[in-house]
C-alpha positions as CSV (number, residue, x, y, z in Angstrom):
1,M,-61.8,-41.1,27.0
2,T,-59.5,-38.8,25.2
3,L,-59.6,-38.4,21.5
4,R,-57.4,-36.7,18.6
5,L,-58.7,-36.0,15.6
6,A,-56.5,-35.3,12.5
7,A,-56.7,-36.1,8.7
8,A,-58.4,-39.6,9.2
9,G,-61.2,-41.3,11.1
10,A,-65.1,-41.9,10.4
11,A,-65.6,-38.7,12.4
12,A,-62.9,-36.6,11.6
13,L,-64.0,-33.4,12.9
14,F,-62.8,-29.6,13.8
15,L,-63.6,-27.5,16.2
16,F,-64.6,-23.6,15.5
17,T,-62.3,-20.9,14.8
18,A,-61.9,-18.5,12.1
19,G,-59.9,-20.9,9.8
20,P,-61.2,-24.4,8.1
21,L,-62.8,-26.5,10.9
22,L,-63.2,-29.5,9.0
23,A,-60.9,-32.7,8.9
24,Q,-60.5,-35.0,5.9
25,T,-60.9,-37.9,5.0
26,E,-59.0,-38.2,1.9
27,T,-59.7,-40.9,-1.2
28,T,-57.5,-40.4,-3.8
29,A,-58.1,-40.1,-7.3
30,P,-56.0,-41.5,-10.0
31,A,-52.8,-39.1,-10.4
32,K,-52.7,-36.5,-13.1
33,S,-49.5,-36.0,-14.9
34,D,-47.7,-33.3,-13.5
35,T,-45.0,-32.9,-16.4
36,K,-45.1,-30.7,-19.5
37,S,-42.5,-30.5,-21.8
38,D,-40.4,-27.7,-22.9
39,A,-40.8,-27.2,-27.3
40,K,-36.8,-26.2,-27.6
41,T,-35.4,-28.9,-25.6
42,G,-37.8,-31.7,-25.8
43,S,-37.2,-32.3,-21.6
44,K,-40.0,-32.7,-19.2
45,T,-40.2,-30.5,-16.4
46,D,-42.8,-30.7,-13.4
47,A,-45.2,-27.8,-14.0
48,K,-45.9,-27.5,-10.2
49,T,-42.0,-26.3,-9.5
50,D,-41.4,-25.2,-13.1
51,G,-38.2,-23.4,-11.6
52,K,-39.9,-21.8,-8.6
53,A,-39.9,-23.8,-5.2
54,A,-43.0,-25.8,-4.4
55,K,-44.9,-24.4,-1.3
56,A,-45.2,-26.2,1.1
57,A,-48.8,-27.0,2.3
58,K,-49.6,-26.5,6.1
59,P,-50.9,-29.3,7.9
60,P,-54.1,-29.4,9.3
61,V,-54.2,-28.4,13.1
62,P,-55.3,-31.4,15.2
63,V,-58.2,-31.1,18.0
64,D,-57.7,-32.7,20.8
65,I,-61.1,-33.6,22.5
66,V,-61.7,-35.2,26.0
67,A,-65.1,-36.2,27.4
68,N,-66.3,-38.6,29.6
69,E,-68.1,-41.0,26.8
70,M,-68.2,-40.4,22.7
71,E,-71.1,-41.9,20.8
72,I,-71.2,-42.1,16.7
73,L,-74.5,-41.7,15.3
74,D,-73.0,-43.1,11.5
75,T,-76.4,-42.8,10.0
76,E,-77.2,-40.2,11.5
77,K,-74.1,-38.6,10.9
78,K,-73.4,-37.3,14.0
79,A,-70.8,-37.5,16.9
80,V,-72.2,-36.8,20.2
81,F,-69.1,-36.4,23.2
82,R,-70.5,-36.2,26.9
83,G,-69.9,-35.4,30.3
84,A,-66.8,-32.8,30.6
85,V,-66.6,-31.5,27.4
86,D,-63.5,-30.3,26.3
87,A,-62.3,-29.5,22.9
88,T,-59.0,-27.8,22.1
89,K,-57.6,-26.4,18.2
90,G,-54.6,-24.8,18.1
91,T,-55.3,-21.5,21.0
92,T,-59.4,-22.3,21.1
93,N,-61.0,-23.8,23.6
94,L,-64.7,-25.1,24.2
95,K,-66.0,-26.8,27.8
96,S,-69.5,-27.9,28.1
97,D,-71.4,-31.0,29.3
98,T,-72.2,-32.3,25.7
99,L,-71.1,-31.5,22.1
100,T,-73.1,-32.9,19.3
101,V,-71.2,-32.9,15.8
102,T,-73.1,-33.2,12.6
103,Y,-71.0,-33.5,9.3
104,A,-71.1,-34.9,5.8
105,D,-69.2,-36.6,3.4
106,V,-68.2,-34.0,0.2
107,K,-66.6,-34.7,-3.1
108,Q,-64.1,-32.1,-3.4
109,P,-63.2,-31.1,-7.5
110,D,-60.0,-33.2,-7.4
111,G,-62.0,-36.3,-7.0
112,T,-61.2,-37.0,-2.9
113,T,-63.6,-36.8,-0.2
114,K,-63.1,-35.0,2.7
115,T,-65.9,-35.0,5.9
116,D,-67.4,-31.2,6.8
117,A,-68.2,-30.4,10.0
118,T,-71.7,-28.6,9.1
119,D,-73.4,-28.2,12.4
120,L,-71.5,-27.8,16.0
121,D,-74.0,-27.5,19.0
122,A,-72.9,-27.6,22.6
123,K,-74.9,-27.4,25.5
124,G,-74.7,-27.0,29.3
125,N,-71.9,-24.8,31.1
126,V,-70.4,-23.4,27.5
127,K,-67.3,-21.7,27.7
128,I,-65.5,-20.6,24.6
129,T,-61.8,-19.1,25.3
130,T,-59.7,-17.7,22.9
131,P,-56.6,-15.3,23.2
132,K,-58.3,-12.0,23.0
133,E,-61.9,-13.3,24.9
134,T,-63.6,-15.8,26.7
135,I,-67.9,-16.3,26.3
136,T,-69.7,-18.0,28.4
137,G,-73.3,-19.2,28.3
138,D,-76.2,-21.9,28.4
139,W,-75.8,-23.2,25.0
140,A,-73.8,-22.2,21.6
141,K,-74.3,-23.6,18.0
142,Y,-71.9,-22.7,15.3
143,D,-71.9,-23.3,11.5
144,P,-68.9,-23.7,9.8
145,Q,-69.9,-23.5,6.5
146,T,-71.0,-19.6,7.3
147,E,-68.7,-19.6,10.0
148,K,-71.8,-17.8,12.5
149,L,-71.6,-18.5,16.2
150,V,-74.6,-17.8,18.3
151,V,-74.5,-18.4,22.3
152,G,-77.2,-18.2,24.1
153,G,-78.5,-18.0,27.8
154,K,-76.9,-15.9,30.3
155,V,-74.0,-15.1,27.8
156,K,-71.2,-13.2,29.4
157,L,-68.1,-11.7,27.0
158,V,-65.1,-10.9,28.4
159,Q,-62.8,-9.0,26.1
160,G,-59.6,-7.3,28.4
161,T,-61.4,-5.2,30.7
162,T,-64.8,-4.7,28.5
163,V,-67.4,-7.1,29.8
164,L,-70.7,-7.3,28.2
165,V,-73.9,-9.5,29.3
166,G,-77.0,-10.5,27.7
167,N,-79.3,-13.0,26.7
168,E,-77.7,-13.6,23.2
169,L,-74.6,-13.2,21.1
170,H,-74.7,-13.4,17.3
171,S,-71.0,-13.6,15.9
172,D,-70.0,-13.2,12.0
173,L,-66.1,-14.8,12.0
174,K,-65.9,-13.9,8.5
175,T,-66.9,-10.4,9.0
176,S,-65.6,-10.2,12.8
177,R,-69.3,-8.4,13.6
178,T,-70.9,-9.3,17.0
179,Q,-73.8,-8.5,18.4
180,M,-75.8,-9.1,21.9
181,T,-79.5,-9.2,21.5
182,G,-82.4,-10.7,23.3
183,G,-83.8,-8.0,25.9
184,R,-81.5,-5.6,27.7
185,V,-77.9,-5.7,27.3
186,K,-75.0,-4.5,29.8
187,G,-72.1,-3.5,29.1
188,S,-68.8,-2.6,30.7
189,F,-65.8,-0.6,29.6
190,L,-62.6,0.8,30.7
191,P,-61.4,3.5,28.6
192,K,-57.2,3.4,28.4
């Protein structure tokens, strides 16, 4: 089954990267007037542009997920992908045996609602690939709100010629801080 999740759907979800990880399912609020009157001329101008070029909003990056099966548990607010899961967002790829995404509907200040992924849980033969690195392990958990990633079980991190091996990797994507814990850690570094 191939599933492309962009900006609409009951379980619109995103994969973890340093950017926003959630798709939006928007319900629109009544539009507010974006015009203002010029006191001297009495003419109305658009408050958004007001003589300046309007900045174009970046469209959300779609996530492509391929799996043998998918199950939506709407009452539990979960989407479960099983069997040879392969999820890609931009240049980040996640492969695993299963991927469970927990989500919540969040009301926005402008009155719209979007579906936020609150927790991602990958299990079995986890492999995360970015342009800079490859991380493998038995399982991975990611919290999109805090942007913290934990990978466990025979973890291997490869960045170019640098290789780190350990039991558990903790990474804060906001601060770019990564720590290997849970026993002995082995590192192989090749100076330039």
